[in-house]
C-alpha positions, 0 to 999 in steps of 0.5 A, spaced: 419 564 061 424 557 060 419 550 061 425 548 065 422 554 071 416 551 071 414 548 077 414 541 078 409 536 081 411 534 088 414 527 090 408 524 093 402 527 088 408 523 081 410 516 085 401 516 087 399 518 081 395 523 083 393 531 081 398 537 084 396 543 084 403 544 085 402 550 091 408 552 094 410 550 099 406 545 099 401 542 095 392 542 099 393 534 097 400 533 101 396 538 107 389 534 107 393 527 108 398 530 113 404 527 107 411 530 106 410 534 101 417 535 097 418 537 091 424 535 085 430 539 084 429 542 078 436 538 076 434 531 078 434 526 073 431 520 074 432 517 067 436 514 064 437 516 057 442 512 054 437 506 055 432 510 051 438 513 046 440 504 046 432 503 044 432 498 050 426 497 052 424 495 060 419 491 062 416 489 069 416 481 070 411 477 068 405 477 074 404 469 072 410 469 073 410 472 081 405 467 083 407 460 079 410 460 087 404 457 088 404 461 096 399 457 099 399 450 095 400 446 089 394 448 085 394 455 082 392 455 075 395 463 073 394 461 066 389 467 065 394 473 067 397 475 062 405 479 061 405 486 064 409 490 059 411 498 061 415 501 054 416 508 057 418 505 065 424 507 066 426 507 074 432 501 076 426 499 081 418 498 080 413 503 084 412 497 089 419 498 092 418 505 094 414 503 100 421 501 103 426 506 100 429 512 103 425 519 102 429 525 102 424 526 109 426 522 112 435 521 109 436 528 107 439 531 115 445 528 117 444 520 121 443 521 128 444 515 133 437 519 135 434 517 128 437 510 128 435 507 134 430 512 137 435 513 143 433 519 144 438 526 143 432 530 146 429 530 153 425 524 152 417 524 155 418 520 162 411 520 162 411 517 156 415 510 153 419 509 148 415 505 143 409 510 144 413 517 143 409 521 137 415 521 133 416 514 132 408 514 129 411 518 124 411 514 116 416 514 111 415 517 105 416 515 098 421 518 092 424 516 086 432 518 089 434 511 091 440 508 089 437 502 090 438 496 085 435 489 086 432 483 082 426 485 082 422 478 080 427 474 084 426 478 091 417 479 090 417 472 089 420 472 094 417 476 100 410 473 097 413 467 099 416 468 106 408 472 107 405 465 105 410 461 110 407 467 117 400 465 115 402 458 115 406 459 121 400 463 125 396 455 123 400 451 125 403 455 131 398 460 134 404 466 132 408 468 127 412 475 124 406 480 125 401 475 131 405 474 137 404 469 141 402 473 147 397 478 143 390 475 143 391 471 150 384 474 152 382 470 146 382 471 139 376 475 136 370 472 132 374 475 125 380 473 127 376 465 129 374 465 121 381 467 118 383 462 122 379 456 120 378 458 113 385 458 111 385 452 115 380 450 109 384 452 104 389 449 106 387 442 106 383 443 100 382 438 094 378 439 088 372 436 090 371 442 096 375 448 092 369 451 090 365 451 097 371 452 099 373 459 096 365 460 096 366 460 104 372 465 104 367 470 099 363 470 104 366 471 109 370 477 106 364 481 105 360 479 111 367 482 114 367 489 109 358 489 112 362 491 120 363 497 122 368 500 125 370 498 133 367 503 138 371 501 144 377 505 147 385 505 149 388 498 148 380 496 146 379 500 141 386 499 138 386 491 138 379 490 135 381 494 129 388 490 128 384 484 129 379 487 123 385 489 119 388 481 120 384 478 118 381 481 112 388 482 110 388 473 111 382 473 106 385 478 100 392 474 101 388 468 099 384 470 094 389 475 091 394 470 089 388 464 087 387 462 080 380 462 080 380 470 075 372 470 080 375 470 086 381 474 085 376 480 082 373 480 088 378 481 092 382 485 088 375 490 089 376 490 097 384 493 096 381 500 098 377 498 104 383 493 106 387 500 106 382 505 108 383 500 115 390 501 114 390 508 116 384 507 122 388 504 125 395 507 125 390 515 126 387 511 133 395 507 135 398 514 134 395 518 139 394 513 143 399 514 151 398 508 155 391 512 158 389 506 162 395 504 164 394 501 172 386 502 172 385 495 172 388 494 179 388 497 186 395 502 186 394 503 193 394 495 195 401 495 191 409 494 195 413 497 191 416 491 188 408 489 185 409 497 182 415 495 179 413 488 176 406 490 174 409 497 170 414 492 166 408 487 166 403 492 162 409 496 158 411 489 154 403 488 153 403 495 150 409 494 145 406 487 144 400 490 141 404 497 138 408 492 135 404 488 132 400 494 130 408 497 125 408 489 123 402 489 121 402 495 116 409 494 113 406 486 111 400 489 108 402 495 105 408 492 101 403 486 099 398 491 096 404 494 092 406 488 091 399 485 086 398 493 084 404 492 081 404 486 078 397 487 074 397 495 073 404 496 072 404 502 078 403 502 084 398 507 090 405 506 096 403 510 102 409 510 105 412 505 111 412 504 119 418 505 123 419 497 127 423 495 132 429 492 130 433 489 135 433 481 135 430 477 142 424 482 143 418 480 139 420 473 141 421 474 149 418 469 152 416 473 159 416 482 160 422 480 165 427 477 158 424 483 155 425 489 159 433 486 161 435 486 153 431 493 152 434 495 157 441 493 156 442 494 148 437 499 144 431 496 141 433 501 135 427 503 132 427 505 127 424 507 119 424 500 114 426 504 109 433 506 110 437 500 112 444 501 109 445 505 115 444 499 120 447 494 116 454 498 118 452 499 125 450 492 127 452 485 125 445 480 121 444 476 127 442 482 131 436 484 127 429 481 127 428 477 120 422 480 119 425 485 118 431 482 114 424 480 109 423 487 108 430 489 107 431 485 102 426 487 098 430 493 097 438 491 098 436 484 096 436 478 098 445 477 097 448 483 100 443 480 106 446 474 105 454 477 104 452 481 110 450 475 115 456 471 113 460 477 114 463 476 121 464 469 120 468 470 113 472 475 118 473 470 122 
């Protein structure tokens, strides 16, 4: 039998560098993890043979080049980081890009209005808000089948810096692009209070207390990971999961990109925990449909106006919670992949979520403002893997800033800039 007829490992197992039993129609690993199991076509090639013929060797940028940007301060020391060379690394983009690249399962079908903007082509479940519909919690999967070409070093360095600025905004203003200003309006959870004070102290450290600050961060990270999962239910449970994921991410971001080899090694050991917590949070929220609804007030005493207003406020609060989950997932997964790619040359990417793209919804200051905008125009709830169709259909000012940051990793900041200035050039 010709070797070309051999069954190859599925794309999910290949990208994750995991063993694949090559069973049809789906391998056992994909079944266990609820992944889209897609096998490569026998004639498809993912390598540029001309590069091998010309003896061209592809290298990943050195981790020191990425970390020299000093995202959280100006006293980082990354001399201990070596250059990562990957002689057989042929794809035009590194694995760190793959969570933000379209897959056959999500892109192979003809594009529909529903798949782009979540305007329902089929009869909706009227009892469930548009942002809680079951299909909106599908995770976009990974493949090497892409035509994305970006400046790897430039785009990843830019994204690390953007996340650092988001964290700075949180400690200065109380909110950022993935922590909504109204998310913790009833009080900041204890775990996030600790992360907040740690980050603030870290930002203001000097050489005399730097080791003390790092030790505090290490101790608080260790204490956080020893805590058990939330035991509440409903929206309260989702919020508790989200708070601990955000807290752990803040500690990890500080220590992974600090110059200390000791703290970086300790933080790296907790990356599997961060991913596990992220998965647990996602499993909880994707089954949630706002069941507690009107349980917090007496509906029998409501007027029609009261009922409409309360429903509007509840939907807004639910959207804030679930959209914060989506955005946190996207940011955490991307940063984790960046670090893995820099240190190992590849990343165990777990996919990317759908995000609300419509500009203004995240910044809305009231339930009325949010409701009017989401009802007057499509919210554009889409997978974060597919920027090109949305960029072709919408103007740049209609798209949220965080989404643009993520898309810049896929198509390059130069293309995002060209798209952003397209309207002004047409005048």
